[in-house]
Structure formats: C-alpha cells, structure tokens
N, CA, C and O atoms as a GROMACS GRO file, in nm:
protein
  468
    1MET      N    1  -9.275   7.604   1.506
    1MET     CA    2  -9.142   7.553   1.485
    1MET      C    3  -9.108   7.461   1.601
    1MET      O    4  -9.127   7.497   1.717
    2ILE      N    5  -9.059   7.343   1.571
    2ILE     CA    6  -9.017   7.246   1.671
    2ILE      C    7  -8.867   7.231   1.658
    2ILE      O    8  -8.815   7.214   1.548
    3SER      N    9  -8.798   7.236   1.770
    3SER     CA   10  -8.653   7.228   1.769
    3SER      C   11  -8.607   7.126   1.872
    3SER      O   12  -8.668   7.113   1.978
    4ALA      N   13  -8.501   7.055   1.840
    4ALA     CA   14  -8.445   6.957   1.933
    4ALA      C   15  -8.295   6.953   1.917
    4ALA      O   16  -8.240   6.983   1.811
    5THR      N   17  -8.228   6.915   2.026
    5THR     CA   18  -8.083   6.908   2.028
    5THR      C   19  -8.041   6.774   2.083
    5THR      O   20  -8.103   6.722   2.176
    6SER      N   21  -7.936   6.717   2.026
    6SER     CA   22  -7.881   6.591   2.074
    6SER      C   23  -7.811   6.612   2.206
    6SER      O   24  -7.730   6.704   2.221
    7LEU      N   25  -7.840   6.527   2.304
    7LEU     CA   26  -7.775   6.536   2.433
    7LEU      C   27  -7.669   6.428   2.450
    7LEU      O   28  -7.577   6.444   2.531
    8LYS      N   29  -7.680   6.320   2.376
    8LYS     CA   30  -7.582   6.212   2.384
    8LYS      C   31  -7.485   6.225   2.268
    8LYS      O   32  -7.525   6.242   2.153
    9SER      N   33  -7.358   6.217   2.299
    9SER     CA   34  -7.258   6.230   2.193
    9SER      C   35  -7.233   6.099   2.120
    9SER      O   36  -7.162   6.098   2.019
   10THR      N   37  -7.289   5.987   2.168
   10THR     CA   38  -7.262   5.858   2.108
   10THR      C   39  -7.363   5.820   2.001
   10THR      O   40  -7.347   5.715   1.937
   11THR      N   41  -7.465   5.900   1.978
   11THR     CA   42  -7.566   5.866   1.880
   11THR      C   43  -7.592   5.985   1.788
   11THR      O   44  -7.575   6.100   1.828
   12ASN      N   45  -7.634   5.956   1.667
   12ASN     CA   46  -7.671   6.062   1.573
   12ASN      C   47  -7.822   6.066   1.555
   12ASN      O   48  -7.871   6.110   1.451
   13LYS      N   49  -7.896   6.021   1.658
   13LYS     CA   50  -8.042   6.026   1.656
   13LYS      C   51  -8.089   6.129   1.757
   13LYS      O   52  -8.039   6.135   1.869
   14ILE      N   53  -8.186   6.211   1.716
   14ILE     CA   54  -8.240   6.316   1.802
   14ILE      C   55  -8.390   6.293   1.817
   14ILE      O   56  -8.462   6.284   1.718
   15LEU      N   57  -8.437   6.284   1.941
   15LEU     CA   58  -8.580   6.275   1.970
   15LEU      C   59  -8.637   6.416   1.969
   15LEU      O   60  -8.594   6.501   2.046
   16ILE      N   61  -8.734   6.440   1.882
   16ILE     CA   62  -8.793   6.573   1.869
   16ILE      C   63  -8.909   6.589   1.966
   16ILE      O   64  -8.917   6.690   2.036
   17THR      N   65  -8.997   6.492   1.972
   17THR     CA   66  -9.109   6.496   2.066
   17THR      C   67  -9.152   6.355   2.101
   17THR      O   68  -9.138   6.263   2.020
   18ASP      N   69  -9.203   6.338   2.222
   18ASP     CA   70  -9.264   6.211   2.259
   18ASP      C   71  -9.413   6.232   2.287
   18ASP      O   72  -9.480   6.142   2.337
   19ALA      N   73  -9.464   6.352   2.256
   19ALA     CA   74  -9.605   6.385   2.278
   19ALA      C   75  -9.685   6.355   2.151
   19ALA      O   76  -9.735   6.446   2.084
   20TYR      N   77  -9.697   6.228   2.119
   20TYR     CA   78  -9.775   6.186   2.004
   20TYR      C   79  -9.837   6.052   2.035
   20TYR      O   80  -9.791   5.981   2.125
   21ASN      N   81  -9.940   6.016   1.961
   21ASN     CA   82 -10.009   5.889   1.979
   21ASN      C   83  -9.933   5.783   1.901
   21ASN      O   84  -9.928   5.788   1.778
   22ASN      N   85  -9.874   5.687   1.971
   22ASN     CA   86  -9.789   5.588   1.902
   22ASN      C   87  -9.866   5.482   1.826
   22ASN      O   88  -9.805   5.391   1.770
   23VAL      N   89 -10.000   5.490   1.823
   23VAL     CA   90 -10.077   5.398   1.740
   23VAL      C   91 -10.109   5.459   1.604
   23VAL      O   92 -10.167   5.392   1.518
   24ASN      N   93 -10.073   5.585   1.583
   24ASN     CA   94 -10.094   5.650   1.453
   24ASN      C   95 -10.002   5.590   1.348
   24ASN      O   96  -9.899   5.530   1.380
   25TYR      N   97 -10.040   5.608   1.222
   25TYR     CA   98  -9.951   5.571   1.113
   25TYR      C   99  -9.829   5.662   1.118
   25TYR      O  100  -9.834   5.773   1.171
   26SER      N  101  -9.720   5.613   1.063
   26SER     CA  102  -9.599   5.694   1.060
   26SER      C  103  -9.536   5.686   0.921
   26SER      O  104  -9.569   5.599   0.841
   27LYS      N  105  -9.445   5.779   0.895
   27LYS     CA  106  -9.372   5.778   0.768
   27LYS      C  107  -9.233   5.834   0.792
   27LYS      O  108  -9.207   5.901   0.892
   28VAL      N  109  -9.143   5.805   0.698
   28VAL     CA  110  -9.005   5.851   0.707
   28VAL      C  111  -8.971   5.928   0.579
   28VAL      O  112  -8.998   5.881   0.469
   29GLU      N  113  -8.913   6.045   0.596
   29GLU     CA  114  -8.864   6.125   0.483
   29GLU      C  115  -8.711   6.118   0.483
   29GLU      O  116  -8.648   6.144   0.586
   30GLU      N  117  -8.653   6.084   0.369
   30GLU     CA  118  -8.507   6.076   0.355
   30GLU      C  119  -8.457   6.197   0.277
   30GLU      O  120  -8.514   6.233   0.174
   31LEU      N  121  -8.350   6.260   0.326
   31LEU     CA  122  -8.293   6.377   0.261
   31LEU      C  123  -8.142   6.360   0.243
   31LEU      O  124  -8.075   6.307   0.332
   32LEU      N  125  -8.091   6.404   0.131
   32LEU     CA  126  -7.947   6.410   0.108
   32LEU      C  127  -7.904   6.552   0.140
   32LEU      O  128  -7.937   6.646   0.067
   33LEU      N  129  -7.830   6.570   0.250
   33LEU     CA  130  -7.789   6.703   0.293
   33LEU      C  131  -7.668   6.754   0.216
   33LEU      O  132  -7.663   6.870   0.178
   34GLU      N  133  -7.571   6.666   0.194
   34GLU     CA  134  -7.449   6.706   0.124
   34GLU      C  135  -7.394   6.588   0.047
   34GLU      O  136  -7.389   6.476   0.097
   35GLU      N  137  -7.353   6.614  -0.077
   35GLU     CA  138  -7.295   6.511  -0.163
   35GLU      C  139  -7.152   6.551  -0.195
   35GLU      O  140  -7.128   6.656  -0.254
   36ASN      N  141  -7.057   6.467  -0.154
   36ASN     CA  142  -6.915   6.490  -0.180
   36ASN      C  143  -6.862   6.382  -0.272
   36ASN      O  144  -6.933   6.288  -0.307
   37LEU      N  145  -6.738   6.395  -0.311
   37LEU     CA  146  -6.675   6.296  -0.398
   37LEU      C  147  -6.664   6.160  -0.330
   37LEU      O  148  -6.689   6.058  -0.392
   38THR      N  149  -6.626   6.159  -0.202
   38THR     CA  150  -6.602   6.033  -0.133
   38THR      C  151  -6.712   5.993  -0.036
   38THR      O  152  -6.728   5.874  -0.008
   39PHE      N  153  -6.788   6.088   0.016
   39PHE     CA  154  -6.894   6.054   0.112
   39PHE      C  155  -7.011   6.150   0.099
   39PHE      O  156  -6.999   6.258   0.042
   40ASP      N  157  -7.125   6.108   0.154
   40ASP     CA  158  -7.246   6.190   0.156
   40ASP      C  159  -7.296   6.200   0.299
   40ASP      O  160  -7.269   6.114   0.382
   41ILE      N  161  -7.370   6.307   0.328
   41ILE     CA  162  -7.436   6.323   0.458
   41ILE      C  163  -7.586   6.312   0.434
   41ILE      O  164  -7.644   6.391   0.360
   42HIS      N  165  -7.648   6.212   0.498
   42HIS     CA  166  -7.791   6.186   0.484
   42HIS      C  167  -7.862   6.219   0.614
   42HIS      O  168  -7.803   6.216   0.722
   43MET      N  169  -7.992   6.252   0.603
   43MET     CA  170  -8.074   6.273   0.721
   43MET      C  171  -8.211   6.212   0.696
   43MET      O  172  -8.264   6.219   0.584
   44SER      N  173  -8.269   6.152   0.798
   44SER     CA  174  -8.405   6.102   0.789
   44SER      C  175  -8.488   6.164   0.900
   44SER      O  176  -8.439   6.187   1.011
   45LEU      N  177  -8.614   6.192   0.868
   45LEU     CA  178  -8.709   6.247   0.964
   45LEU      C  179  -8.825   6.150   0.976
   45LEU      O  180  -8.883   6.110   0.875
   46ASN      N  181  -8.860   6.112   1.098
   46ASN     CA  182  -8.972   6.024   1.125
   46ASN      C  183  -9.091   6.108   1.167
   46ASN      O  184  -9.080   6.196   1.252
   47TYR      N  185  -9.206   6.080   1.106
   47TYR     CA  186  -9.329   6.155   1.133
   47TYR      C  187  -9.438   6.063   1.184
   47TYR      O  188  -9.447   5.947   1.142
   48SER      N  189  -9.522   6.114   1.273
   48SER     CA  190  -9.648   6.052   1.310
   48SER      C  191  -9.756   6.126   1.233
   48SER      O  192  -9.758   6.249   1.231
   49ILE      N  193  -9.847   6.052   1.170
   49ILE     CA  194  -9.956   6.115   1.095
   49ILE      C  195 -10.075   6.124   1.188
   49ILE      O  196 -10.140   6.024   1.218
   50ASP      N  197 -10.102   6.246   1.235
   50ASP     CA  198 -10.205   6.270   1.336
   50ASP      C  199 -10.308   6.367   1.282
   50ASP      O  200 -10.278   6.485   1.261
   51GLN      N  201 -10.430   6.320   1.258
   51GLN     CA  202 -10.541   6.402   1.207
   51GLN      C  203 -10.499   6.479   1.082
   51GLN      O  204 -10.518   6.600   1.073
   52ASN      N  205 -10.442   6.407   0.987
   52ASN     CA  206 -10.398   6.461   0.859
   52ASN      C  207 -10.288   6.567   0.872
   52ASN      O  208 -10.273   6.653   0.786
   53MET      N  209 -10.212   6.560   0.979
   53MET     CA  210 -10.095   6.646   0.998
   53MET      C  211  -9.973   6.556   1.018
   53MET      O  212  -9.982   6.452   1.083
   54ASP      N  213  -9.860   6.597   0.962
   54ASP     CA  214  -9.734   6.525   0.983
   54ASP      C  215  -9.663   6.589   1.102
   54ASP      O  216  -9.620   6.704   1.096
   55VAL      N  217  -9.651   6.512   1.210
   55VAL     CA  218  -9.588   6.560   1.333
   55VAL      C  219  -9.449   6.498   1.343
   55VAL      O  220  -9.438   6.376   1.352
   56PRO      N  221  -9.341   6.578   1.341
   56PRO     CA  222  -9.206   6.522   1.350
   56PRO      C  223  -9.182   6.458   1.486
   56PRO      O  224  -9.210   6.518   1.590
   57ILE      N  225  -9.128   6.335   1.484
   57ILE     CA  226  -9.103   6.259   1.606
   57ILE      C  227  -8.954   6.255   1.638
   57ILE      O  228  -8.912   6.289   1.748
   58SER      N  229  -8.876   6.213   1.538
   58SER     CA  230  -8.732   6.199   1.560
   58SER      C  231  -8.659   6.218   1.428
   58SER      O  232  -8.719   6.216   1.320
   59SER      N  233  -8.529   6.234   1.439
   59SER     CA  234  -8.446   6.251   1.321
   59SER      C  235  -8.311   6.187   1.347
   59SER      O  236  -8.264   6.182   1.461
   60GLN      N  237  -8.249   6.138   1.242
   60GLN     CA  238  -8.113   6.088   1.254
   60GLN      C  239  -8.036   6.120   1.128
   60GLN      O  240  -8.094   6.140   1.021
   61SER      N  241  -7.906   6.125   1.141
   61SER     CA  242  -7.820   6.162   1.030
   61SER      C  243  -7.694   6.077   1.034
   61SER      O  244  -7.647   6.039   1.141
   62GLU      N  245  -7.640   6.047   0.915
   62GLU     CA  246  -7.519   5.964   0.909
   62GLU      C  247  -7.439   5.994   0.783
   62GLU      O  248  -7.489   6.052   0.687
   63LEU      N  249  -7.314   5.954   0.788
   63LEU     CA  250  -7.224   5.958   0.672
   63LEU      C  251  -7.234   5.826   0.599
   63LEU      O  252  -7.246   5.720   0.662
   64THR      N  253  -7.228   5.830   0.466
   64THR     CA  254  -7.220   5.707   0.387
   64THR      C  255  -7.110   5.724   0.284
   64THR      O  256  -7.071   5.836   0.250
   65GLY      N  257  -7.060   5.612   0.235
   65GLY     CA  258  -6.953   5.615   0.136
   65GLY      C  259  -6.819   5.585   0.202
   65GLY      O  260  -6.814   5.514   0.302
   66PHE      N  261  -6.712   5.638   0.145
   66PHE     CA  262  -6.578   5.619   0.201
   66PHE      C  263  -6.558   5.722   0.312
   66PHE      O  264  -6.528   5.838   0.285
   67VAL      N  265  -6.575   5.678   0.436
   67VAL     CA  266  -6.576   5.771   0.550
   67VAL      C  267  -6.454   5.756   0.640
   67VAL      O  268  -6.453   5.808   0.751
   68SER      N  269  -6.354   5.686   0.594
   68SER     CA  270  -6.234   5.665   0.675
   68SER      C  271  -6.171   5.798   0.714
   68SER      O  272  -6.139   5.880   0.629
   69GLY      N  273  -6.155   5.818   0.844
   69GLY     CA  274  -6.096   5.942   0.895
   69GLY      C  275  -6.197   6.052   0.920
   69GLY      O  276  -6.161   6.156   0.976
   70TYR      N  277  -6.323   6.032   0.881
   70TYR     CA  278  -6.427   6.133   0.903
   70TYR      C  279  -6.523   6.086   1.011
   70TYR      O  280  -6.550   5.967   1.026
   71GLU      N  281  -6.575   6.182   1.085
   71GLU     CA  282  -6.674   6.154   1.188
   71GLU      C  283  -6.780   6.263   1.182
   71GLU      O  284  -6.747   6.381   1.170
   72TRP      N  285  -6.907   6.225   1.190
   72TRP     CA  286  -7.018   6.319   1.182
   72TRP      C  287  -7.095   6.316   1.313
   72TRP      O  288  -7.138   6.210   1.358
   73GLU      N  289  -7.112   6.433   1.374
   73GLU     CA  290  -7.192   6.448   1.496
   73GLU      C  291  -7.313   6.533   1.462
   73GLU      O  292  -7.301   6.653   1.438
   74PHE      N  293  -7.430   6.471   1.461
   74PHE     CA  294  -7.556   6.540   1.435
   74PHE      C  295  -7.596   6.611   1.564
   74PHE      O  296  -7.615   6.547   1.667
   75LYS      N  297  -7.610   6.745   1.559
   75LYS     CA  298  -7.630   6.823   1.681
   75LYS      C  299  -7.772   6.872   1.703
   75LYS      O  300  -7.823   6.863   1.815
   76SER      N  301  -7.840   6.924   1.600
   76SER     CA  302  -7.974   6.979   1.622
   76SER      C  303  -8.056   6.977   1.494
   76SER      O  304  -8.004   6.972   1.383
   77ILE      N  305  -8.188   6.981   1.514
   77ILE     CA  306  -8.284   6.986   1.404
   77ILE      C  307  -8.397   7.078   1.445
   77ILE      O  308  -8.445   7.072   1.558
   78ALA      N  309  -8.440   7.164   1.355
   78ALA     CA  310  -8.558   7.248   1.376
   78ALA      C  311  -8.648   7.231   1.255
   78ALA      O  312  -8.604   7.249   1.141
   79THR      N  313  -8.773   7.196   1.278
   79THR     CA  314  -8.870   7.178   1.170
   79THR      C  315  -9.008   7.209   1.226
   79THR      O  316  -9.019   7.262   1.336
   80GLU      N  317  -9.112   7.175   1.151
   80GLU     CA  318  -9.246   7.211   1.194
   80GLU      C  319  -9.346   7.103   1.156
   80GLU      O  320  -9.323   7.024   1.064
   81THR      N  321  -9.458   7.102   1.228
   81THR     CA  322  -9.571   7.018   1.192
   81THR      C  323  -9.635   7.079   1.068
   81THR      O  324  -9.649   7.201   1.058
   82HIS      N  325  -9.674   6.993   0.972
   82HIS     CA  326  -9.729   7.046   0.848
   82HIS      C  327  -9.830   6.950   0.787
   82HIS      O  328  -9.835   6.832   0.822
   83ASN      N  329  -9.912   7.002   0.695
   83ASN     CA  330 -10.004   6.918   0.618
   83ASN      C  331  -9.922   6.834   0.521
   83ASN      O  332  -9.818   6.880   0.474
   84PRO      N  333  -9.968   6.713   0.489
   84PRO     CA  334  -9.892   6.627   0.397
   84PRO      C  335  -9.871   6.688   0.258
   84PRO      O  336  -9.775   6.653   0.190
   85ASP      N  337  -9.960   6.777   0.215
   85ASP     CA  338  -9.946   6.836   0.081
   85ASP      C  339  -9.867   6.967   0.081
   85ASP      O  340  -9.858   7.033  -0.023
   86GLU      N  341  -9.810   7.005   0.194
   86GLU     CA  342  -9.729   7.126   0.205
   86GLU      C  343  -9.582   7.090   0.227
   86GLU      O  344  -9.549   6.979   0.268
   87ASN      N  345  -9.495   7.185   0.199
   87ASN     CA  346  -9.353   7.170   0.231
   87ASN      C  347  -9.327   7.226   0.370
   87ASN      O  348  -9.388   7.326   0.410
   88ALA      N  349  -9.237   7.164   0.442
   88ALA     CA  350  -9.198   7.213   0.575
   88ALA      C  351  -9.051   7.252   0.572
   88ALA      O  352  -8.968   7.179   0.518
   89ALA      N  353  -9.021   7.367   0.628
   89ALA     CA  354  -8.882   7.413   0.635
   89ALA      C  355  -8.808   7.336   0.745
   89ALA      O  356  -8.869   7.294   0.843
   90PHE      N  357  -8.678   7.319   0.727
   90PHE     CA  358  -8.595   7.258   0.831
   90PHE      C  359  -8.460   7.327   0.835
   90PHE      O  360  -8.414   7.384   0.736
   91VAL      N  361  -8.397   7.322   0.951
   91VAL     CA  362  -8.259   7.365   0.970
   91VAL      C  363  -8.192   7.256   1.054
   91VAL      O  364  -8.238   7.225   1.164
   92ALA      N  365  -8.085   7.198   1.002
   92ALA     CA  366  -8.012   7.093   1.072
   92ALA      C  367  -7.866   7.135   1.087
   92ALA      O  368  -7.809   7.195   0.996
   93THR      N  369  -7.807   7.103   1.201
   93THR     CA  370  -7.666   7.136   1.224
   93THR      C  371  -7.591   7.014   1.274
   93THR      O  372  -7.649   6.924   1.334
   94GLY      N  373  -7.463   7.014   1.248
   94GLY     CA  374  -7.376   6.907   1.294
   94GLY      C  375  -7.231   6.948   1.280
   94GLY      O  376  -7.200   7.054   1.226
   95ILE      N  377  -7.143   6.864   1.330
   95ILE     CA  378  -7.000   6.890   1.323
   95ILE      C  379  -6.934   6.776   1.245
   95ILE      O  380  -6.948   6.659   1.281
   96LEU      N  381  -6.862   6.812   1.140
   96LEU     CA  382  -6.784   6.716   1.062
   96LEU      C  383  -6.640   6.724   1.110
   96LEU      O  384  -6.578   6.830   1.107
   97LYS      N  385  -6.588   6.608   1.154
   97LYS     CA  386  -6.449   6.602   1.204
   97LYS      C  387  -6.365   6.521   1.106
   97LYS      O  388  -6.411   6.423   1.049
   98TRP      N  389  -6.241   6.564   1.090
   98TRP     CA  390  -6.144   6.488   1.013
   98TRP      C  391  -6.037   6.443   1.110
   98TRP      O  392  -5.970   6.525   1.173
   99ASN      N  393  -6.021   6.312   1.122
   99ASN     CA  394  -5.925   6.253   1.215
   99ASN      C  395  -5.809   6.192   1.138
   99ASN      O  396  -5.827   6.130   1.033
  100LEU      N  397  -5.690   6.210   1.192
  100LEU     CA  398  -5.569   6.149   1.135
  100LEU      C  399  -5.500   6.074   1.247
  100LEU      O  400  -5.458   6.133   1.347
  101LEU      N  401  -5.488   5.942   1.230
  101LEU     CA  402  -5.429   5.855   1.332
  101LEU      C  403  -5.499   5.871   1.467
  101LEU      O  404  -5.434   5.868   1.572
  102GLY      N  405  -5.631   5.887   1.463
  102GLY     CA  406  -5.711   5.896   1.584
  102GLY      C  407  -5.716   6.033   1.649
  102GLY      O  408  -5.782   6.050   1.751
  103VAL      N  409  -5.648   6.130   1.592
  103VAL     CA  410  -5.646   6.266   1.648
  103VAL      C  411  -5.728   6.357   1.557
  103VAL      O  412  -5.709   6.357   1.435
  104THR      N  413  -5.818   6.436   1.616
  104THR     CA  414  -5.897   6.529   1.537
  104THR      C  415  -5.809   6.642   1.487
  104THR      O  416  -5.751   6.717   1.566
  105VAL      N  417  -5.799   6.653   1.354
  105VAL     CA  418  -5.715   6.754   1.291
  105VAL      C  419  -5.798   6.878   1.254
  105VAL      O  420  -5.748   6.990   1.258
  106PHE      N  421  -5.924   6.855   1.217
  106PHE     CA  422  -6.007   6.965   1.168
  106PHE      C  423  -6.151   6.939   1.208
  106PHE      O  424  -6.199   6.826   1.201
  107ARG      N  425  -6.221   7.046   1.252
  107ARG     CA  426  -6.363   7.039   1.286
  107ARG      C  427  -6.435   7.149   1.210
  107ARG      O  428  -6.390   7.264   1.206
  108GLU      N  429  -6.547   7.113   1.149
  108GLU     CA  430  -6.625   7.212   1.074
  108GLU      C  431  -6.771   7.204   1.114
  108GLU      O  432  -6.833   7.098   1.105
  109LEU      N  433  -6.827   7.317   1.158
  109LEU     CA  434  -6.970   7.325   1.187
  109LEU      C  435  -7.044   7.337   1.055
  109LEU      O  436  -7.014   7.425   0.974
  110LYS      N  437  -7.142   7.250   1.034
  110LYS     CA  438  -7.220   7.252   0.911
  110LYS      C  439  -7.366   7.280   0.945
  110LYS      O  440  -7.421   7.220   1.038
  111THR      N  441  -7.426   7.370   0.870
  111THR     CA  442  -7.568   7.402   0.885
  111THR      C  443  -7.635   7.381   0.751
  111THR      O  444  -7.589   7.430   0.648
  112PHE      N  445  -7.745   7.306   0.753
  112PHE     CA  446  -7.821   7.277   0.631
  112PHE      C  447  -7.961   7.332   0.647
  112PHE      O  448  -8.026   7.311   0.749
  113LYS      N  449  -8.009   7.402   0.545
  113LYS     CA  450  -8.144   7.457   0.544
  113LYS      C  451  -8.212   7.409   0.417
  113LYS      O  452  -8.150   7.396   0.312
  114GLY      N  453  -8.341   7.382   0.428
  114GLY     CA  454  -8.414   7.340   0.310
  114GLY      C  455  -8.560   7.314   0.341
  114GLY      O  456  -8.612   7.358   0.443
  115PHE      N  457  -8.625   7.243   0.249
  115PHE     CA  458  -8.766   7.211   0.263
  115PHE      C  459  -8.785   7.061   0.247
  115PHE      O  460  -8.716   6.996   0.169
  116ILE      N  461  -8.880   7.009   0.323
  116ILE     CA  462  -8.916   6.868   0.316
  116ILE      C  463  -9.044   6.859   0.235
  116ILE      O  464  -9.142   6.927   0.266
  117ASN      N  465  -9.044   6.778   0.131
  117ASN     CA  466  -9.162   6.767   0.044
  117ASN      C  467  -9.268   6.682   0.107
  117ASN      O  468  -9.375   6.662   0.048
   0.00000   0.00000   0.00000
C-alpha cells in the first residue's frame, strides 16, 4: 500500500513517489469520484509502467461543472502498485467547502473508496 498526503494547500496535486525511472512509459487513469446535480469530483492517477507493473506516481483531483461557492481540497490518496490486468484498491480523502460571500459556511470531509481498473 502506498499512501501520500498533500502538504501544500494551494494545489490539488499529490506526489506519491519520486522513486521511479522517468524514462519508462506512463499512463493516466481517470476516475469520477462523485456525481452531483451541479458539479462532479474527478480524480486522475498517473502511473509509471515499470517491468510490467503499474507504479503510482502522482494524483490530482478537481471539481468540474457549476462550482460557484464550492472549493475542493484534495488531502490524501492511498493505493498500490499492481499488474496492468489486475484491479488496485484506492482510498482518497478531501474537504468540500461551501463558501458564501467569501466566508466558509460549511465543510465536509469526504472519503472515497474503490478500485482502479
């Protein structure tokens, strides 16, 4: 299990590992974490393909759609290195804020669990 936490509050990108060969092929997996009426929460995972294993490198998450008054802070991701033909479990957390006139009115911790195909 590989786990990483965001240290900068200004970005929704988390570096999982820098211990990989940067000349390897890479791929990106896109996931829809939550679908709402006005906005969605998406996450992408970047992998390095090393000796037929998918090694997670980084992850980022964002809100899309009508996001006025909402703010998403991507906090942590836990996943694992896996074979390309296997599913890998993940757990991602973040904080969804609702702002009114620039003041945070409501904060909700969100945790998403699932599998990456």
